[in-house]
C-alpha positions as CSV (number, residue, x, y, z in Angstrom):
1,M,13.8,27.0,5.7
2,P,10.7,28.1,7.7
3,C,10.0,26.4,11.0
4,Y,6.7,25.0,10.0
5,T,8.3,23.0,7.2
6,D,10.4,21.1,9.6
7,T,7.4,20.4,11.8
8,T,5.5,19.1,8.7
9,K,8.3,16.8,7.8
10,R,8.5,15.4,11.3
11,S,4.7,15.0,11.4
12,G,4.8,13.3,8.0
13,A,7.5,10.9,9.1
14,R,5.3,10.0,12.1
15,H,2.3,9.4,9.8
16,A,4.5,7.3,7.5
17,S,5.5,5.2,10.5
18,L,1.9,4.8,11.6
19,L,0.8,3.8,8.1
20,L,3.6,1.3,7.9
21,A,2.6,-0.2,11.2
22,L,-1.0,-0.4,10.1
23,W,-0.5,-2.4,6.8
24,L,2.9,-3.7,6.6
25,S,3.5,-5.5,10.0
26,G,3.6,-9.2,10.3
27,S,0.6,-11.5,10.0
28,C,-1.9,-11.5,12.8
29,A,-4.4,-14.3,13.7
30,M,-7.9,-13.8,12.4
31,A,-10.2,-12.1,15.0
32,A,-13.0,-14.3,16.2
33,S,-15.5,-11.4,16.3
34,G,-16.0,-8.0,14.9
35,P,-18.2,-6.3,12.4
36,E,-18.4,-7.5,8.8
37,P,-16.0,-5.7,6.5
38,T,-17.5,-3.0,4.3
39,A,-17.4,-3.1,0.6
40,R,-14.8,-0.2,0.7
41,E,-12.6,-2.1,3.2
42,L,-12.7,-5.2,1.0
43,H,-11.9,-3.3,-2.1
44,T,-9.0,-1.5,-0.4
45,A,-7.7,-4.8,0.8
46,D,-8.0,-6.4,-2.6
47,C,-6.2,-3.5,-4.3
48,I,-3.4,-3.4,-1.7
49,A,-2.9,-7.2,-2.0
50,A,-2.9,-7.0,-5.8
51,L,-0.4,-4.2,-5.8
52,E,1.7,-5.9,-3.2
53,L,1.9,-9.0,-5.5
54,K,2.8,-6.8,-8.5
55,A,5.5,-5.0,-6.5
56,E,7.1,-8.2,-5.3
57,D,7.2,-9.5,-8.8
58,L,8.7,-6.2,-10.1
59,A,11.2,-6.2,-7.2
60,Q,12.4,-9.6,-8.2
61,Q,12.9,-8.4,-11.8
62,V,14.9,-5.3,-10.6
63,K,17.0,-7.5,-8.4
64,A,17.7,-9.8,-11.4
65,G,19.2,-6.9,-13.3
66,Q,16.1,-5.4,-15.1
67,A,16.6,-1.9,-13.8
68,E,14.1,-0.6,-16.3
69,Q,11.4,-2.1,-14.1
70,R,12.2,0.2,-11.3
71,P,9.8,3.0,-12.4
72,A,7.0,0.4,-12.6
73,L,7.8,-0.8,-9.2
74,Q,7.7,2.8,-7.8
75,T,4.3,3.3,-9.5
76,A,2.9,0.1,-7.9
77,L,4.3,1.1,-4.5
78,D,2.9,4.6,-4.8
79,A,-0.5,3.3,-5.7
80,A,-0.6,0.8,-2.8
81,A,0.6,3.5,-0.4
82,A,-2.2,5.8,-1.7
83,F,-4.8,3.2,-0.8
84,I,-3.2,2.8,2.7
85,G,-3.2,6.5,3.3
86,H,-6.8,6.9,2.1
87,A,-7.9,4.0,4.3
88,Y,-6.2,5.6,7.3
89,L,-7.9,9.0,6.6
90,Q,-11.2,7.2,6.3
91,G,-10.8,6.0,9.9
92,D,-9.5,2.4,9.2
93,R,-7.0,2.2,12.1
94,D,-7.5,-1.3,13.5
95,Q,-4.2,-2.9,12.6
96,E,-5.2,-6.5,13.2
97,R,-8.4,-6.2,11.2
98,L,-6.7,-4.5,8.3
99,E,-3.9,-7.0,8.2
100,N,-6.4,-9.9,8.3
101,L,-8.4,-8.4,5.4
102,K,-5.2,-7.9,3.3
103,N,-4.1,-11.5,4.1
104,A,-7.5,-12.9,3.1
105,A,-7.3,-10.9,-0.1
106,L,-3.9,-12.3,-0.9
107,Q,-5.2,-15.8,-0.4
108,A,-8.3,-15.1,-2.6
109,Q,-6.1,-13.8,-5.3
110,K,-4.3,-17.2,-5.5
111,T,-7.6,-18.6,-6.9
112,I,-8.0,-16.2,-9.8
113,T,-6.5,-16.4,-13.2
114,S,-3.4,-14.5,-14.1
115,T,-5.5,-12.4,-16.6
116,E,-7.9,-11.5,-13.8
117,L,-5.0,-10.6,-11.5
118,T,-3.4,-8.5,-14.1
119,T,-6.7,-6.7,-14.8
120,R,-7.1,-6.1,-11.1
121,Q,-3.6,-4.8,-10.7
122,T,-4.0,-2.4,-13.6
123,T,-7.4,-1.1,-12.3
124,C,-6.0,-0.7,-8.8
125,S,-2.9,1.0,-10.0
126,Q,-5.0,3.5,-11.9
127,E,-7.3,4.1,-8.9
128,G,-4.3,4.5,-6.6
129,A,-2.8,7.0,-9.0
130,H,-6.1,8.9,-8.9
131,L,-6.2,8.8,-5.0
132,L,-2.6,10.1,-5.0
133,S,-3.5,12.9,-7.4
134,Q,-6.4,14.0,-5.1
135,A,-4.2,14.0,-2.0
136,D,-3.0,17.2,-0.3
137,V,0.7,18.0,0.0
138,V,1.2,16.5,3.4
139,S,-0.6,13.3,2.5
140,R,1.5,13.0,-0.7
141,F,4.6,13.4,1.4
142,V,3.5,10.7,3.8
143,I,2.6,8.4,0.9
144,S,6.0,8.9,-0.8
145,R,7.8,8.1,2.4
146,L,5.8,5.0,2.8
147,A,6.5,3.9,-0.8
148,A,10.2,4.7,-0.4
149,R,10.4,2.5,2.7
150,Q,8.7,-0.3,0.9
151,M,11.1,0.1,-2.1
152,K,14.0,-0.1,0.3
153,R,12.6,-3.2,2.0
154,L,11.8,-5.0,-1.3
155,L,15.2,-4.2,-2.9
156,G,17.3,-4.4,0.3
157,D,18.8,-1.0,-0.5
């Protein structure tokens, strides 16, 4: 294999680790100050939260013996990872801020109906698939690594 491929894989693994640290770390306290979130940041947080809830539900189903739900779980994780990667590439790198936005979105989603949540999850899944389809090869590699780590975490594999 060419030398540049190994470098790309190592670089991709580092990017995956960085993305994981950005979005999937433990909860942080809400910052007292800072700029108001943009509409894009709020939308990204809403979609990641919605897809996270969907993934958790699907993971429970897979753990309960419904192995046919595994592809749907993979799709949800890929879409969420695509949003994370896109946010990172857009310059959203403040871990505490991003985690707070996602946590606020998770709380807000507790107040909407199951129909509204399902609609949001479907829309966000489609948008995440589109983001993934627009990603370059290196970004897709990083996204797939992030999704694989999430799958492992959720299923305890």
